[in-house]
N, CA, C and O of each residue as an XYZ file, in Angstrom:
572
protein
N      70.888    152.912    135.110
C      70.255    153.197    133.837
C      70.275    151.933    132.973
O      71.335    151.342    132.767
N      69.129    151.525    132.477
C      69.016    150.323    131.652
C      69.378    150.648    130.209
O      69.106    151.742    129.715
N      69.987    149.693    129.557
C      70.371    149.837    128.161
C      69.176    149.493    127.284
O      68.593    148.419    127.437
N      68.799    150.383    126.365
C      67.646    150.186    125.494
C      68.056    149.345    124.283
O      68.888    149.777    123.485
N      67.477    148.144    124.140
C      67.822    147.250    123.037
C      66.672    147.108    122.032
O      66.695    146.211    121.189
N      65.682    147.976    122.115
C      64.540    147.875    121.202
C      64.956    148.006    119.737
O      64.439    147.282    118.886
N      65.870    148.908    119.433
C      66.342    149.058    118.054
C      67.034    147.804    117.564
O      66.824    147.376    116.429
N      67.861    147.211    118.416
C      68.547    145.968    118.049
C      67.544    144.840    117.845
O      67.713    144.015    116.948
N      66.508    144.797    118.665
C      65.484    143.757    118.507
C      64.781    143.882    117.154
O      64.504    142.876    116.502
N      64.495    145.109    116.737
C      63.829    145.304    115.446
C      64.728    144.852    114.294
O      64.259    144.199    113.361
N      66.012    145.195    114.354
C      66.949    144.813    113.284
C      67.112    143.302    113.245
O      67.003    142.695    112.179
N      67.372    142.688    114.392
C      67.568    141.242    114.450
C      66.274    140.523    114.109
O      66.301    139.452    113.502
N      65.154    141.092    114.488
C      63.863    140.483    114.189
C      63.629    140.274    112.711
O      62.863    139.390    112.328
N      64.273    141.070    111.870
C      64.116    140.917    110.416
C      64.727    139.621    109.894
O      64.299    139.124    108.852
N      65.717    139.060    110.587
C      66.294    137.796    110.108
C      65.552    136.595    110.685
O      65.775    135.467    110.246
N      64.681    136.817    111.652
C      63.916    135.714    112.236
C      62.649    135.505    111.408
O      61.546    135.852    111.830
N      62.838    134.928    110.216
C      61.720    134.794    109.286
C      61.424    133.343    108.898
O      60.610    133.090    108.010
N      62.085    132.394    109.564
C      61.759    130.978    109.358
C      60.717    130.566    110.393
O      60.801    130.951    111.559
N      59.738    129.782    109.959
C      58.781    129.207    110.898
C      59.430    127.943    111.455
O      59.697    126.994    110.717
N      59.680    127.941    112.763
C      60.366    126.813    113.389
C      59.447    126.101    114.370
O      58.566    126.706    114.980
N      59.675    124.806    114.504
C      59.000    123.991    115.512
C      60.083    123.292    116.326
O      61.073    122.818    115.769
N      59.899    123.228    117.627
C      60.833    122.519    118.497
C      60.093    121.335    119.098
O      59.039    121.495    119.714
N      60.658    120.134    118.912
C      60.070    118.895    119.395
C      60.994    118.265    120.424
O      62.216    118.359    120.307
N      60.418    117.629    121.423
C      61.215    116.970    122.465
C      60.671    115.567    122.705
O      59.463    115.369    122.831
N      61.578    114.603    122.768
C      61.251    113.223    123.097
C      61.265    113.122    124.615
O      62.329    113.117    125.234
N      60.085    113.043    125.210
C      59.974    113.070    126.658
C      60.737    111.961    127.359
O      61.303    112.186    128.429
N      60.765    110.769    126.779
C      61.464    109.646    127.407
C      62.920    109.579    126.964
O      63.677    108.724    127.422
N      63.304    110.483    126.070
C      64.677    110.425    125.557
C      64.867    109.178    124.714
O      63.910    108.651    124.146
N      66.068    108.722    124.637
C      66.348    107.540    123.816
C      66.209    106.249    124.595
O      66.492    105.176    124.063
N      65.775    106.331    125.854
C      65.714    105.130    126.675
C      64.657    104.147    126.212
O      64.744    102.961    126.530
N      63.653    104.611    125.462
C      62.618    103.694    125.007
C      62.769    103.321    123.536
O      61.895    102.653    122.983
N      63.854    103.736    122.893
C      64.085    103.385    121.496
C      64.471    101.905    121.390
O      65.006    101.315    122.329
N      64.185    101.324    120.220
C      64.446     99.908    119.982
C      65.508     99.786    118.895
O      65.476    100.508    117.899
N      66.449     98.865    119.096
C      67.514     98.654    118.118
C      66.983     97.864    116.937
O      66.453     96.765    117.101
N      67.129     98.434    115.735
C      66.821     97.716    114.500
C      68.092     96.962    114.132
O      69.065     97.570    113.685
N      68.093     95.650    114.315
C      69.311     94.864    114.116
C      69.741     94.808    112.659
O      70.904     94.516    112.380
N      68.849     95.076    111.730
C      69.203     95.086    110.310
C      70.026     96.311    109.952
O      71.035     96.211    109.254
N      69.589     97.473    110.435
C      70.285     98.724    110.105
C      71.283     99.145    111.163
O      72.195     99.923    110.884
N      71.118     98.636    112.386
C      71.993     99.046    113.478
C      71.625    100.397    114.071
O      72.403    100.972    114.832
N      70.446    100.911    113.730
C      70.021    102.219    114.232
C      68.948    102.067    115.289
O      68.181    101.104    115.295
N      68.915    103.049    116.190
C      67.836    103.083    117.178
C      66.597    103.685    116.541
O      66.658    104.736    115.902
N      65.478    103.013    116.722
C      64.211    103.456    116.157
C      63.288    103.825    117.316
O      63.134    103.050    118.259
N      62.675    105.009    117.246
C      61.753    105.381    118.329
C      60.668    104.322    118.501
O      60.119    103.807    117.527
N      60.373    104.010    119.758
C      59.381    102.990    120.097
C      58.015    103.348    119.521
O      57.313    102.489    118.989
N      57.653    104.590    119.628
C      56.382    105.107    119.115
C      56.586    106.599    118.899
O      57.533    107.175    119.434
N      55.724    107.224    118.135
C      55.866    108.671    117.999
C      55.659    109.330    119.362
O      54.534    109.633    119.759
N      56.756    109.541    120.059
C      56.640    110.046    121.427
C      57.233    111.434    121.594
O      57.535    111.850    122.713
N      57.402    112.153    120.492
C      57.889    113.526    120.590
C      56.709    114.464    120.790
O      55.632    114.265    120.228
N      56.930    115.476    121.593
C      55.892    116.469    121.819
C      56.369    117.840    121.384
O      57.546    118.169    121.528
N      55.457    118.638    120.853
C      55.787    119.999    120.433
C      56.028    120.861    121.663
O      55.165    120.976    122.533
N      57.216    121.470    121.726
C      57.595    122.310    122.856
C      57.350    123.785    122.538
O      56.921    124.548    123.403
N      57.625    124.181    121.294
C      57.523    125.592    120.915
C      57.411    125.687    119.411
O      57.976    124.866    118.688
N      56.686    126.682    118.936
C      56.732    127.044    117.520
C      56.666    128.558    117.428
O      55.975    129.219    118.204
N      57.395    129.085    116.468
C      57.466    130.529    116.307
C      58.490    130.890    115.260
O      58.952    130.029    114.512
N      58.846    132.160    115.201
C      59.794    132.634    114.203
C      61.213    132.594    114.736
O      61.475    132.967    115.880
N      62.116    132.139    113.895
C      63.539    132.069    114.202
C      64.291    132.001    112.886
O      63.766    132.392    111.844
N      65.505    131.510    112.932
C      66.300    131.351    111.719
C      67.262    130.189    111.917
O      67.802    129.991    113.006
N      67.467    129.425    110.853
C      68.491    128.381    110.841
C      69.429    128.739    109.713
O      69.002    128.958    108.580
N      70.726    128.797    110.032
C      71.719    129.185    109.031
C      73.010    128.428    109.283
O      73.257    127.959    110.394
N      73.836    128.309    108.241
C      75.115    127.632    108.430
C      75.920    128.296    109.536
O      75.844    129.511    109.723
N      76.683    127.507    110.262
C      77.482    128.004    111.370
C      78.451    129.064    110.889
O      79.119    128.891    109.870
N      78.527    130.162    111.624
C      79.469    131.222    111.275
C      78.905    132.303    110.385
O      79.600    133.268    110.066
N      77.645    132.160    109.973
C      77.067    133.172    109.118
C      76.102    134.000    109.913
O      75.637    133.502    110.938
N      75.758    135.184    109.559
C      76.262    135.900    108.401
C      77.661    136.458    108.656
O      77.951    136.990    109.728
N      78.514    136.326    107.653
C      79.886    136.813    107.775
C      79.983    138.200    107.163
O      79.339    138.488    106.155
N      80.782    139.048    107.770
C      80.949    140.405    107.257
C      82.081    140.494    106.245
O      82.063    141.353    105.363
N      83.061    139.614    106.369
C      84.199    139.657    105.446
C      84.519    138.258    104.954
O      84.232    137.271    105.630
N      85.111    138.180    103.784
C      85.567    136.918    103.218
C      86.984    136.644    103.699
O      87.714    137.586    104.010
N      87.404    135.350    103.770
C      88.784    135.055    104.147
C      89.761    135.678    103.142
O      89.473    135.752    101.947
N      90.898    136.116    103.635
C      91.924    136.692    102.776
C      92.518    135.587    101.919
O      92.779    134.490    102.413
N      92.734    135.867    100.637
C      93.284    134.871     99.724
C      94.613    134.332    100.251
O      95.503    135.096    100.625
N      94.730    133.011    100.275
C      95.963    132.382    100.734
C      96.016    132.173    102.233
O      96.969    131.572    102.731
N      95.014    132.652    102.976
C      95.054    132.470    104.425
C      94.587    131.065    104.780
O      93.846    130.434    104.026
N      95.024    130.590    105.920
C      94.601    129.286    106.405
C      93.363    129.499    107.268
O      93.390    130.242    108.250
N      92.292    128.840    106.886
C      91.048    128.973    107.641
C      90.486    127.587    107.912
O      90.578    126.698    107.066
N      89.915    127.404    109.069
C      89.282    126.144    109.410
C      87.797    126.288    109.140
O      87.125    127.125    109.744
N      87.290    125.475    108.236
C      85.872    125.513    107.900
C      85.119    124.535    108.787
O      85.580    123.412    108.991
N      83.975    124.936    109.318
C      83.200    123.996    110.128
C      82.611    122.897    109.240
O      82.430    123.102    108.039
N      82.313    121.742    109.819
C      81.677    120.687    109.030
C      80.364    121.189    108.449
O      79.684    122.015    109.057
N      80.013    120.692    107.280
C      78.807    121.190    106.615
C      77.530    120.780    107.334
O      76.459    121.301    107.020
N      77.613    119.861    108.288
C      76.409    119.465    109.013
C      76.134    120.370    110.202
O      75.090    120.242    110.842
N      77.045    121.278    110.508
C      76.836    122.182    111.640
C      76.101    123.439    111.188
O      76.498    124.108    110.234
N      75.032    123.735    111.890
C      74.243    124.934    111.642
C      74.028    125.609    112.983
O      74.361    125.061    114.034
N      73.474    126.794    112.930
C      73.062    127.451    114.159
C      71.621    127.891    114.012
O      71.185    128.324    112.946
N      70.897    127.768    115.105
C      69.525    128.244    115.153
C      69.523    129.526    115.969
O      70.114    129.596    117.047
N      68.858    130.523    115.445
C      68.727    131.798    116.141
C      67.259    131.920    116.541
O      66.366    131.943    115.694
N      67.033    131.998    117.846
C      65.679    132.049    118.382
C      65.494    133.319    119.194
O      66.465    133.860    119.723
N      64.260    133.805    119.302
C      64.032    134.966    120.178
C      64.303    134.558    121.627
O      64.184    133.384    121.974
N      64.663    135.514    122.460
C      64.986    135.193    123.851
C      63.797    134.660    124.632
O      63.977    133.995    125.653
N      62.583    134.943    124.169
C      61.433    134.434    124.909
C      61.086    132.991    124.549
O      60.147    132.427    125.112
N      61.826    132.385    123.621
C      61.657    130.961    123.321
C      62.150    130.170    124.535
O      63.034    130.632    125.255
N      61.586    128.989    124.764
C      62.031    128.211    125.926
C      63.479    127.756    125.773
O      63.992    127.644    124.660
N      64.125    127.496    126.898
C      65.483    126.969    126.869
C      65.420    125.549    126.319
O      64.636    124.726    126.792
N      66.248    125.267    125.319
C      66.239    123.946    124.698
C      67.254    123.038    125.361
O      68.173    123.495    126.040
N      67.072    121.734    125.150
C      67.976    120.724    125.695
C      68.689    120.010    124.557
O      68.216    119.989    123.421
N      69.829    119.429    124.883
C      70.541    118.599    123.919
C      69.574    117.509    123.435
O      68.826    116.933    124.225
N      69.604    117.241    122.143
C      68.767    116.245    121.458
C      67.342    116.712    121.177
O      66.573    115.950    120.589
N      66.948    117.936    121.571
C      65.689    118.471    121.068
C      65.809    118.587    119.554
O      66.914    118.715    119.027
N      64.696    118.543    118.864
C      64.694    118.594    117.396
C      64.010    119.874    116.937
O      62.905    120.193    117.377
N      64.680    120.604    116.047
C      64.116    121.809    115.445
C      63.767    121.487    114.002
O      64.609    120.999    113.248
N      62.539    121.757    113.622
C      62.090    121.537    112.240
C      61.780    122.881    111.605
O      61.084    123.711    112.191
N      62.304    123.091    110.397
C      61.985    124.311    109.646
C      60.681    124.035    108.915
O      60.658    123.277    107.945
N      59.594    124.649    109.377
C      58.265    124.389    108.837
C      57.927    125.270    107.640
O      57.010    124.950    106.883
N      58.647    126.371    107.456
C      58.348    127.278    106.356
C      59.007    128.616    106.581
O      59.966    128.737    107.342
N      58.476    129.624    105.903
C      59.035    130.966    105.991
C      57.916    131.984    105.865
O      56.891    131.725    105.235
N      58.124    133.145    106.472
C      57.149    134.223    106.336
C      57.606    135.259    105.318
O      56.920    136.257    105.099
N      58.762    135.030    104.692
C      59.256    135.971    103.686
C      58.350    135.934    102.457
O      58.060    134.851    101.949
N      57.895    137.087    101.966
C      57.008    137.110    100.796
C      57.641    136.470     99.560
O      56.946    135.847     98.757
N      58.954    136.621     99.407
C      59.627    136.056     98.234
C      60.043    134.607     98.434
O      60.678    134.020     97.558
N      59.696    134.029     99.563
C      60.033    132.632     99.849
C      61.185    132.535    100.829
O      61.796    133.535    101.204
N      61.464    131.313    101.231
C      62.501    131.064    102.232
C      63.866    131.522    101.745
O      64.177    131.445    100.557
N      64.677    132.002    102.689
C      66.047    132.414    102.392
C      66.819    131.247    101.787
O      67.587    131.427    100.842
N      66.614    130.053    102.334
C      67.223    128.838    101.812
C      66.130    127.788    101.689
O      65.844    127.076    102.652
N      65.513    127.683    100.511
C      64.378    126.767    100.342
C      64.717    125.312    100.651
O      63.821    124.534    100.980
N      65.985    124.928    100.552
C      66.362    123.542    100.822
C      66.265    123.190    102.305
O      66.265    122.012    102.662
N      66.184    124.197    103.169
C      66.069    123.923    104.600
C      64.632    123.660    105.034
O      64.405    123.080    106.096
N      63.662    124.076    104.230
C      62.258    123.889    104.599
C      61.953    122.394    104.647
O      62.187    121.667    103.682
N      61.428    121.954    105.781
C      61.125    120.543    105.987
C      62.258    119.768    106.645
O      62.046    118.649    107.113
N      63.453    120.341    106.690
C      64.599    119.646    107.295
C      64.487    119.690    108.810
O      63.852    120.574    109.385
N      65.125    118.709    109.435
C      65.142    118.631    110.898
C      66.581    118.700    111.385
O      67.501    118.198    110.740
N      66.748    119.331    112.531
C      68.065    119.538    113.124
C      68.011    119.138    114.596
O      67.043    119.436    115.295
N      69.053    118.466    115.053
C      69.148    118.074    116.462
C      70.010    119.081    117.201
O      71.087    119.443    116.729
N      69.544    119.536    118.361
C      70.305    120.468    119.181
C      71.544    119.734    119.695
O      71.432    118.727    120.393
N      72.720    120.246    119.344
C      73.962    119.603    119.762
C      74.659    120.371    120.874
O      75.447    119.794    121.623
N      74.380    121.660    120.992
C      75.002    122.466    122.043
C      74.050    123.602    122.366
O      73.957    124.581    121.626
N      73.351    123.460    123.469
C      72.327    124.454    123.802
C      72.880    125.713    124.431
O      72.118    126.635    124.723
N      74.181    125.781    124.648
C      74.743    126.921    125.383
C      75.721    127.746    124.557
O      76.724    128.218    125.091
N      75.453    127.928    123.269
C      76.355    128.738    122.456
C      76.308    130.190    122.902
O      77.354    130.820    123.055
N      75.121    130.730    123.114
C      75.053    132.105    123.595
C      73.644    132.626    123.682
O      72.798    132.306    122.847
N      73.393    133.427    124.693
C      72.140    134.150    124.822
C      72.499    135.610    124.989
O      73.332    135.974    125.819
N      71.864    136.428    124.198
C      72.129    137.855    124.217
C      70.840    138.568    124.584
O      69.823    137.915    124.819
N      70.858    139.872    124.639
C      69.671    140.621    125.023
C      68.532    140.481    124.023
O      67.375    140.738    124.357
N      68.853    140.074    122.798
C      67.810    140.030    121.769
C      67.581    138.646    121.169
O      66.489    138.389    120.662
N      68.561    137.744    121.203
C      68.399    136.416    120.611
C      69.130    135.362    121.427
O      69.996    135.669    122.246
N      68.756    134.114    121.179
C      69.449    132.956    121.735
C      70.008    132.175    120.545
O      69.272    131.877    119.605
N      71.293    131.843    120.576
C      71.940    131.111    119.481
C      72.274    129.705    119.964
O      72.879    129.520    121.020
N      71.869    128.723    119.174
C      72.025    127.317    119.540
C      72.669    126.575    118.382
O      72.276    126.762    117.230
N      73.651    125.738    118.672
C      74.285    124.934    117.618
C      73.434    123.690    117.378
O      73.017    123.011    118.316
N      73.187    123.409    116.097
C      72.369    122.255    115.711
C      73.067    121.493    114.587
O      73.926    122.032    113.889
N      72.679    120.224    114.429
C      73.218    119.401    113.349
C      72.082    118.804    112.544
O      71.018    118.503    113.085
N      72.308    118.632    111.245
C      71.293    118.103    110.345
C      70.951    116.658    110.725
O      71.842    115.840    110.956
N      69.662    116.360    110.785
C      69.204    114.978    110.950
C      68.768    114.466    109.582
O      69.278    113.462    109.084
N      67.823    115.171    108.992
C      67.331    114.819    107.648
C      66.628    115.988    107.022
O      66.147    115.887    105.894
């Protein structure tokens, strides 16, 4: 007997309201050029290709939380640059260093976090978890 997850998909689908784009640098960083002034690698040319676009969500790591930490308890807070992307299971499997861009929101009242619109995130751990209804990926802020 198969487990029916349609109800869970509908509930989780309500939080997938960010318009996301996933970009991949086909050659990776092997064709980047070192800028000796800044010490940073600069892409040789705009060589990223769009891999996927659709609805998902980007939120700080560990959210949404159901309870607040107990007063006086010792808690380890994740770095503020760590976020998680929640994608539908039919989204393609992402690779480390793929870039997710928050292109907008479909929420009538505007984005849940307007400061994330236009921001880019690099996939840092593509194997956080895949469930029957969503895929969760750890990402870090690029800009």
